[in-house]
PAZAPA-4460 file (N, C-alpha, C; in steps of 0.05 Angstrom, whole numbers, plus 32768, in hexadecimal, padded with zeros to 4 digits):
% residues 183
    n_x    n_y    n_z   ca_x   ca_y   ca_z    c_x    c_y    c_z   seq   type   mol
   800D   7FED   7FFF   8001   7FFE   8001   800B   8017   7FFF     1      X     A
   800F   8023   7FF6   8017   8044   7FEC   800B   8055   8008     2      X     A
   8021   805C   801C   8026   8073   8028   8018   808B   801E     3      X     A
   8009   809B   802E   8000   80B5   8028   800B   80C9   8046     4      X     A
   8009   80E7   8030   8015   80F9   8046   7FFF   8102   804F     5      X     A
   800D   80FE   8072   7FF3   810A   8089   7FF4   811E   8088     6      X     A
   7FD6   8130   808E   7FD2   814B   8092   7FEC   815C   809B     7      X     A
   7FF7   8150   80AC   8006   815A   80C1   8030   8158   80B9     8      X     A
   8023   8151   80A0   8048   813B   8099   8042   8122   80A4     9      X     A
   8057   811A   8098   805D   80F7   80A0   804E   80EF   8091    10      X     A
   8057   80D1   808C   804C   80B7   8080   802A   80AC   8087    11      X     A
   8016   80A5   8083   8007   809D   8091   7FFD   8088   8079    12      X     A
   7FE3   807C   8088   7FD8   805E   806D   7FC2   8061   8074    13      X     A
   7FB1   8055   805C   7F9C   805C   8060   7F8B   8038   806A    14      X     A
   7F79   803C   807E   7F73   8026   8086   7F55   8020   8087    15      X     A
   7F48   800E   8083   7F24   800A   807A   7F1F   7FFA   8092    16      X     A
   7F04   7FFD   809D   7EEC   7FF6   80AC   7ED3   7FFC   80A7    17      X     A
   7ECA   7FDB   80A1   7EB8   7FD4   8098   7EA4   7FD8   80B0    18      X     A
   7E87   7FE0   80A8   7E6F   7FE0   80BB   7E58   7FEB   80AD    19      X     A
   7E3F   7FF3   80C4   7E29   7FF7   80B7   7E21   800C   80C3    20      X     A
   7E37   8022   80D1   7E38   8039   80DC   7E4A   8045   80D6    21      X     A
   7E47   8068   80D4   7E66   8071   80D9   7E76   806F   80F6    22      X     A
   7E90   8070   80EE   7E9C   8061   810B   7EAF   807B   810E    23      X     A
   7EAF   8094   8116   7EC8   809F   8110   7ED7   80A3   8128    24      X     A
   7ED3   8097   8141   7EE6   8096   815B   7EDD   806F   815A    25      X     A
   7EF6   806B   8159   7EF3   8049   8159   7EF8   8047   8178    26      X     A
   7EEF   8028   8178   7EF0   801E   8193   7EF3   8002   819D    27      X     A
   7F00   7FF8   81B2   7F05   7FE6   81AE   7EE6   7FC9   81B3    28      X     A
   7EE9   7FBE   819D   7ECB   7FAD   81A6   7ED2   7F90   81B5    29      X     A
   7EC6   7F81   81C5   7ED2   7F6A   81CB   7EB2   7F59   81CB    30      X     A
   7EAC   7F62   81BE   7E8F   7F54   81B6   7E96   7F33   81AD    31      X     A
   7EA5   7F35   8196   7EA7   7F1F   8190   7EC5   7F18   8193    32      X     A
   7ED3   7F06   81A4   7EE8   7EFC   81AF   7EF8   7EE7   81A4    33      X     A
   7EEE   7EDB   8195   7EF3   7EBF   8186   7EF7   7EC7   8167    34      X     A
   7EFF   7EE6   815B   7F08   7EE4   8148   7F29   7EDB   8137    35      X     A
   7F2F   7EEF   8127   7F4A   7EEC   811F   7F5F   7EEE   812C    36      X     A
   7F5C   7F01   8130   7F77   7F06   814A   7F6C   7F14   8167    37      X     A
   7F4B   7F0D   8164   7F42   7F0B   817F   7F39   7F2D   8187    38      X     A
   7F37   7F36   8197   7F20   7F51   81A1   7F31   7F69   819C    39      X     A
   7F20   7F7F   818C   7F2A   7F96   8180   7F23   7FA9   816A    40      X     A
   7F35   7FAF   815E   7F25   7FC8   8146   7F2D   7FBD   8133    41      X     A
   7F28   7FB1   811F   7F30   7FA8   8105   7F30   7FB5   80F2    42      X     A
   7F36   7FB8   80E3   7F3F   7FC7   80C3   7F4E   7FB9   80B0    43      X     A
   7F4D   7FC9   809D   7F61   7FB5   807E   7F6E   7FC9   8078    44      X     A
   7F81   7FCB   8062   7F8E   7FE4   804F   7F76   7FDF   8035    45      X     A
   7F6C   7FBB   802D   7F5F   7FC1   8019   7F40   7FC7   8011    46      X     A
   7F3F   7FDE   8009   7F30   7FE9   8008   7F10   7FD4   7FF8    47      X     A
   7F1D   7FCC   7FEB   7EFB   7FB6   7FDE   7EF7   7F9A   7FF8    48      X     A
   7F0E   7F94   8000   7F08   7F80   8017   7EF2   7F8E   802C    49      X     A
   7EF6   7FAC   8032   7EE8   7FB9   803F   7ED2   7FC8   8038    50      X     A
   7ECC   7FBC   8021   7EAE   7FC8   8013   7EA4   7FAF   800D    51      X     A
   7EAC   7F96   8013   7EA2   7F7C   800E   7E92   7F79   802D    52      X     A
   7EA7   7F81   8039   7E9B   7F7F   8053   7E84   7F85   8062    53      X     A
   7E87   7F99   8057   7E74   7FB1   8066   7E52   7FA0   8053    54      X     A
   7E57   7FA2   8042   7E40   7F94   8036   7E33   7F76   8047    55      X     A
   7E46   7F6D   8054   7E45   7F52   805C   7E35   7F5D   8078    56      X     A
   7E36   7F74   8087   7E3F   7F78   809F   7E1E   7F84   80A6    57      X     A
   7E1D   7F99   808F   7E02   7F9C   8086   7DF3   7F89   808F    58      X     A
   7DF4   7F70   8077   7DE1   7F5D   807D   7DDE   7F4F   809F    59      X     A
   7DF4   7F4B   80A3   7DEA   7F35   80C0   7DE8   7F48   80D3    60      X     A
   7DEC   7F5F   80D7   7DDC   7F74   80E4   7DBD   7F7A   80DD    61      X     A
   7DAE   7F69   80C8   7D90   7F79   80BE   7D91   7F85   80AB    62      X     A
   7D9E   7F88   80A7   7D9C   7FA0   808B   7DA2   7FC0   80A3    63      X     A
   7DA4   7FC0   80C1   7DA1   7FDF   80C6   7DB5   7FEE   80C6    64      X     A
   7DB9   8002   80C6   7DCB   8017   80BE   7DC9   801B   80A2    65      X     A
   7DDE   8010   809A   7DE6   8013   807D   7DFF   8007   807B    66      X     A
   7E14   7FF9   8057   7E28   7FF2   8059   7E40   8008   8052    67      X     A
   7E4A   800C   806E   7E60   8022   8071   7E79   8017   8070    68      X     A
   7E8B   802B   805F   7EAD   8028   805F   7EB5   803E   8074    69      X     A
   7EC2   8037   8086   7ECC   804D   8092   7EF2   804E   808B    70      X     A
   7EF4   806B   8088   7F17   806E   8079   7F27   8080   8094    71      X     A
   7F33   8068   8094   7F51   8082   80B5   7F63   8082   80A4    72      X     A
   7F77   808E   80B1   7F97   8094   80AE   7F99   808B   80BF    73      X     A
   7FB3   8074   80BD   7FC3   806A   80D8   7FE4   8073   80CB    74      X     A
   7FE2   8083   80E3   8008   8091   80EB   8014   807B   80E9    75      X     A
   802E   8073   80D8   803A   8069   80CC   8053   8060   80EF    76      X     A
   804E   807A   80F8   8061   807B   8110   8052   806D   8129    77      X     A
   8032   805C   8121   8034   804A   8130   8042   8031   8134    78      X     A
   8049   8025   811C   805B   8011   8110   8074   8012   8126    79      X     A
   8082   801E   8128   809A   8023   8139   8090   8029   8158    80      X     A
   807A   8037   815C   8076   8042   8178   8066   8020   818B    81      X     A
   805A   801B   8176   804A   8007   8186   8054   7FE8   817D    82      X     A
   804E   7FDE   8196   804E   7FB6   818E   8038   7FA8   8183    83      X     A
   804C   7FA6   816D   803E   7F9B   8152   8046   7F7D   8151    84      X     A
   8032   7F6F   8153   8033   7F53   8141   802B   7F4D   8129    85      X     A
   803F   7F43   8116   8036   7F4A   80FB   8035   7F2B   80F1    86      X     A
   8023   7F1F   80EA   8029   7EFF   80D4   8033   7F12   80B1    87      X     A
   8045   7F07   80A1   8046   7F14   808B   8033   7F03   8070    88      X     A
   8038   7EE8   8086   8020   7ED4   8074   8015   7EC7   8085    89      X     A
   8005   7EB3   807A   7FF9   7EA0   807F   8008   7E83   8087    90      X     A
   801A   7E86   809C   8028   7E67   809B   8022   7E6A   80B7    91      X     A
   802A   7E4B   80BE   802E   7E48   80DC   8025   7E52   80F4    92      X     A
   8028   7E67   80FE   8033   7E78   8116   8018   7E88   810F    93      X     A
   8015   7E8F   80F4   7FF6   7EA0   80EF   7FDA   7E90   80F4    94      X     A
   7FE1   7E6F   80E5   7FC8   7E63   80EA   7FCB   7E5A   810B    95      X     A
   7FE2   7E56   8110   7FD7   7E4C   8132   7FD0   7E64   8144    96      X     A
   7FCF   7E81   813C   7FCC   7E9A   814E   7FB0   7E92   813F    97      X     A
   7FA2   7E8E   812B   7F8B   7E99   812D   7F75   7E83   8132    98      X     A
   7F80   7E6C   8135   7F75   7E57   8135   7F70   7E57   815B    99      X     A
   7F7E   7E63   815D   7F82   7E64   8185   7F67   7E7B   8188   100      X     A
   7F76   7E8D   817D   7F5A   7EA4   817E   7F3A   7E9F   8183   101      X     A
   7F37   7E8C   8164   7F24   7E84   815E   7F21   7E74   8173   102      X     A
   7F27   7E69   8186   7F1D   7E4F   8192   7F1C   7E5E   81B3   103      X     A
   7F34   7E6B   81BE   7F32   7E73   81D7   7F2E   7E95   81D4   104      X     A
   7F30   7E9E   81BD   7F38   7EC5   81CB   7F56   7EC9   81C4   105      X     A
   7F6B   7EE1   81C2   7F81   7EE6   81C2   7F83   7EE4   81DF   106      X     A
   7F9B   7ECD   81DC   7FAD   7EC9   81FD   7FAE   7EE6   820D   107      X     A
   7FA8   7EEB   821C   7FAE   7F08   822A   7FD1   7F0D   8235   108      X     A
   7FDC   7EFE   822F   7FFB   7EFD   8236   8006   7F05   8218   109      X     A
   8001   7F0B   8202   8004   7F16   81E6   7FF7   7F37   81EC   110      X     A
   8009   7F48   81FA   7FFD   7F61   81FA   8009   7F74   81E6   111      X     A
   8007   7F6D   81C5   8009   7F7B   81B3   7FF9   7F86   81AD   112      X     A
   8001   7FAC   81A9   7FF3   7FBB   81A1   7FE2   7FB8   8182   113      X     A
   7FE7   7FAF   8178   7FDE   7FB5   8151   7FE8   7F97   8148   114      X     A
   7FD5   7F89   813B   7FD5   7F69   8131   7FCF   7F70   8112   115      X     A
   7FEB   7F6C   80FF   7FE4   7F6B   80EE   7FE4   7F4F   80DF   116      X     A
   7FE5   7F44   80CB   7FDE   7F2C   80B5   7FC4   7F31   80A9   117      X     A
   7FC2   7F17   8096   7FB2   7F0E   8087   7FA0   7EFF   8094   118      X     A
   7F84   7F0C   8086   7F6A   7F08   808E   7F5D   7EF4   808B   119      X     A
   7F55   7ED8   8098   7F3C   7EC5   808F   7F2B   7EC5   808F   120      X     A
   7F26   7ED1   8072   7F10   7ED3   806A   7EFA   7EBF   806A   121      X     A
   7EE5   7EBD   8053   7ED4   7EAC   805C   7EE6   7E91   8049   122      X     A
   7EEC   7E95   8033   7F00   7E86   8024   7F12   7E73   8039   123      X     A
   7F24   7E84   804A   7F30   7E75   8056   7F27   7E6E   806E   124      X     A
   7F12   7E74   8076   7F0B   7E6C   8091   7EF6   7E4C   808E   125      X     A
   7EEE   7E3D   807B   7EF4   7E28   8076   7F10   7E1A   807A   126      X     A
   7F23   7E2B   806B   7F3D   7E15   8072   7F48   7E10   808E   127      X     A
   7F3F   7E24   809D   7F47   7E26   80BB   7F32   7E12   80CA   128      X     A
   7F1A   7E12   80CA   7F09   7E06   80CC   7F12   7DE0   80C5   129      X     A
   7F16   7DE2   80AB   7F22   7DBD   80A8   7F35   7DBB   80C2   130      X     A
   7F50   7DCB   80B6   7F66   7DC8   80CD   7F62   7DC5   80E6   131      X     A
   7F55   7DD9   80FF   7F3E   7DD3   8119   7F3B   7DBE   810F   132      X     A
   7F24   7DAB   8109   7F18   7D93   8104   7F2B   7D7C   8105   133      X     A
   7F42   7D82   8100   7F59   7D71   80F0   7F52   7D60   80DC   134      X     A
   7F48   7D78   80C8   7F3E   7D62   80A8   7F5A   7D64   8094   135      X     A
   7F65   7D7B   809E   7F80   7D81   8085   7F8C   7D86   80A7   136      X     A
   7FA9   7D81   8095   7FC2   7D86   80AB   7FC6   7DA8   80A6   137      X     A
   7FDF   7DAC   80B6   7FEE   7DC5   80B3   7FF3   7DC9   809F   138      X     A
   800B   7DBF   8096   8013   7DC3   8080   7FF9   7DC4   8060   139      X     A
   7FE5   7DB6   8064   7FD5   7DB4   804C   7FC5   7DCE   8055   140      X     A
   7FB9   7DDD   805E   7FB2   7DF4   806D   7FC0   7E16   8061   141      X     A
   7FD2   7E08   806B   7FEA   7E20   8060   7FED   7E1A   8040   142      X     A
   7FF2   7E05   8034   7FF1   7E08   801A   7FDD   7E14   800C   143      X     A
   7FC3   7E11   801C   7FAB   7E13   8012   7FAD   7E3D   8007   144      X     A
   7FB1   7E40   802A   7FB7   7E59   8026   7FC1   7E72   8019   145      X     A
   7FDB   7E64   800D   7FEC   7E6B   7FF5   7FE3   7E6C   7FE2   146      X     A
   7FCD   7E5B   7FD8   7FC3   7E62   7FBA   7FA4   7E74   7FBA   147      X     A
   7FA8   7E80   7FD9   7F8F   7E95   7FD0   7F9D   7EB7   7FD4   148      X     A
   7F89   7EC5   7FCD   7F95   7EE2   7FD4   7F84   7EE9   7FEE   149      X     A
   7F95   7EE9   8001   7F91   7EF2   801B   7F93   7F12   801D   150      X     A
   7F7E   7F25   8027   7F83   7F3B   802C   7F91   7F3E   8049   151      X     A
   7F95   7F52   805C   7F9C   7F5A   806D   7F86   7F67   8085   152      X     A
   7F94   7F65   8099   7F81   7F6F   80A5   7F92   7F7A   80C4   153      X     A
   7F90   7F9A   80D0   7F95   7FA5   80E4   7F83   7F9E   80FD   154      X     A
   7F8F   7F92   8113   7F82   7F96   8125   7F8B   7FA6   813F   155      X     A
   7F7C   7FC3   813E   7F82   7FD4   815C   7F79   7FC2   816F   156      X     A
   7F83   7FB1   818B   7F89   7FB1   819D   7F7F   7FC4   81BA   157      X     A
   7F8F   7FD8   81B2   7F84   7FE0   81C4   7F80   7FFE   81C2   158      X     A
   7F7A   8010   81D5   7F75   8030   81D3   7F97   803F   81C6   159      X     A
   7FB0   8036   81D6   7FBE   803B   81D1   7FC2   803D   81B2   160      X     A
   7FC4   8024   81A2   7FC1   8025   8185   7FAF   8032   817A   161      X     A
   7F97   8037   8185   7F7F   8044   816F   7F8F   8066   8178   162      X     A
   7F99   8072   8185   7FA4   8080   8188   7FB2   808F   8170   163      X     A
   7FC0   807C   8162   7FC9   8082   813D   7FB4   8087   812C   164      X     A
   7FA2   8076   8132   7F8C   8076   8114   7F77   808C   8120   165      X     A
   7F78   80A9   8101   7F6B   80B2   8101   7F56   80B0   80EB   166      X     A
   7F34   80BC   80F5   7F22   80BF   80DF   7F2C   80D1   80C8   167      X     A
   7F28   80BE   80AF   7F1F   80CF   8097   7F07   80D4   8092   168      X     A
   7EFD   80CC   8088   7EDD   80C8   8077   7ED3   80B1   8078   169      X     A
   7EB6   80AA   8077   7EA1   8091   806B   7E95   8099   805D   170      X     A
   7E8B   8083   8054   7E73   8085   8035   7E6D   8061   8038   171      X     A
   7E57   8068   8027   7E41   8057   8028   7E46   803D   800A   172      X     A
   7E4A   8022   8012   7E51   8014   7FF6   7E46   8012   7FEB   173      X     A
   7E32   800D   7FD8   7E14   800C   7FC9   7E16   7FED   7FCD   174      X     A
   7E04   7FE2   7FCE   7DF6   7FCF   7FD7   7DD9   7FC7   7FBA   175      X     A
   7DD9   7FB2   7FAF   7DD1   7FB3   7FA3   7DB3   7F94   7FAD   176      X     A
   7D9C   7F9D   7FB0   7D84   7F83   7FC1   7D85   7F6F   7FA0   177      X     A
   7D8A   7F5B   7FAE   7D8F   7F37   7F9D   7DAB   7F40   7F91   178      X     A
   7DB5   7F4F   7F9D   7DD9   7F4F   7F8D   7DE9   7F33   7FA5   179      X     A
   7E00   7F2F   7F93   7E10   7F14   7F9F   7E13   7F1A   7FBE   180      X     A
   7E12   7F2B   7FCD   7E17   7F2D   7FE6   7DFC   7F26   7FF9   181      X     A
   7DE8   7F2A   7FEF   7DC9   7F29   7FF2   7DBD   7F15   7FF5   182      X     A
   7DD1   7EFD   8004   7DC6   7EDE   800D   7DCD   7ED7   802A   183      X     A
***
């Protein structure tokens, strides 16, 4: 992702959060403890992924609100100032981390402020579930991940991390009744 110049100088990057509401002030949500990276505020650098997920959120929440993408600037100084746990690829460590979080939530001993790595989207979720059930081996799961185009996710784990995330804008995503997302 190409960095952009911050309004106050310095470099930033855009991150996107999908919702059914405008989220000007991100908060740490503990509603779902068994997500890929545990609880926190999830974003991605992939705008298309955020748009797709905004439509899914809108449907999951029974068409309340609107499918919204919120865009933020992440001050890249955050990557130097925060405790960052990063998974560059869907490897053994990433798979173990995701499986543990989905089963038990994030281990409290992992005191990371920000977690960055591939997202286990709907395609990947099936492979993770097969691995969890013992149907496929770890090696087979990782092999399957390598043939998929995996997008990224940035999880802000605490208020300290959220201080580096600044709201920029939000917009409503087109939603076609009876379209591919309406099932």
